[in-house]
C-alpha positions in Angstrom: 0.0 0.0 0.0 1.4 3.3 -1.1 0.5 6.5 0.8 0.8 9.8 -1.0 2.1 12.7 1.0 0.2 16.0 1.1 1.7 18.9 -0.8 3.6 21.6 1.2 1.6 24.4 -0.2 -2.1 24.7 -1.1 -3.0 27.5 -3.5 -6.6 28.8 -3.3 -7.7 31.2 -5.9 -10.5 33.5 -5.1 -12.4 34.8 -8.1 -14.6 37.8 -7.3 -18.0 37.9 -9.0 -20.9 40.3 -9.2 -22.8 38.5 -6.4 -20.5 39.9 -3.7 -20.6 43.3 -5.2 -24.4 43.2 -5.2 -24.4 42.1 -1.5 -22.1 45.0 -0.6 -24.2 47.6 -2.5 -27.4 46.3 -1.0 -26.0 46.4 2.5 -25.0 50.0 2.0 -28.4 51.0 0.7 -30.2 49.2 3.5 -28.1 50.9 6.1 -28.6 54.3 4.5 -32.4 53.7 4.4 -32.5 52.7 8.1 -30.6 55.8 9.0 -32.9 58.0 7.0 -35.9 56.3 8.7 -34.5 57.1 12.1 -33.9 60.7 11.2 -37.4 61.2 9.7 -39.0 59.6 12.7 -37.1 62.0 15.0 -38.1 65.0 12.9 -41.7 63.8 12.9 -41.9 63.5 16.7 -40.2 66.8 17.4 -42.0 70.0 18.3 -40.5 72.0 15.5 -42.8 74.1 13.5 -40.2 74.9 10.8 -37.0 72.9 10.1 -34.0 73.9 8.0 -32.1 70.6 7.6 -28.7 71.7 6.3 -28.5 74.7 8.6 -29.8 72.6 11.6 -32.4 75.3 12.5 -35.5 74.4 14.3 -38.2 76.9 15.3 -40.3 75.6 18.1 -43.5 76.8 19.8 -43.3 75.6 23.4 -46.4 75.3 25.7 -46.7 77.8 28.6 -44.8 76.8 31.8 -48.1 76.8 33.8 -49.5 74.0 31.6 -49.9 70.8 33.7 -49.9 68.4 30.9 -48.1 68.4 27.5 -49.6 66.5 24.7 -47.3 64.0 23.0 -49.8 62.6 20.5 -48.9 62.7 16.8 
């Protein structure tokens, strides 16, 4: 019985295809969509009456200090 010895080096070639690129692009798009969803949700639940996004300006109308209860309904 003759036993062959294993080679000293094993070469593995990795060939990139469009599938991995598609997974990468879709993960970036899904992350950006989730981030935008969080930002829109925060803007929607804020008390700002006018918002300037790039300048980060928010004009708010606050209730009087004497008010016992503040409505948080959307």
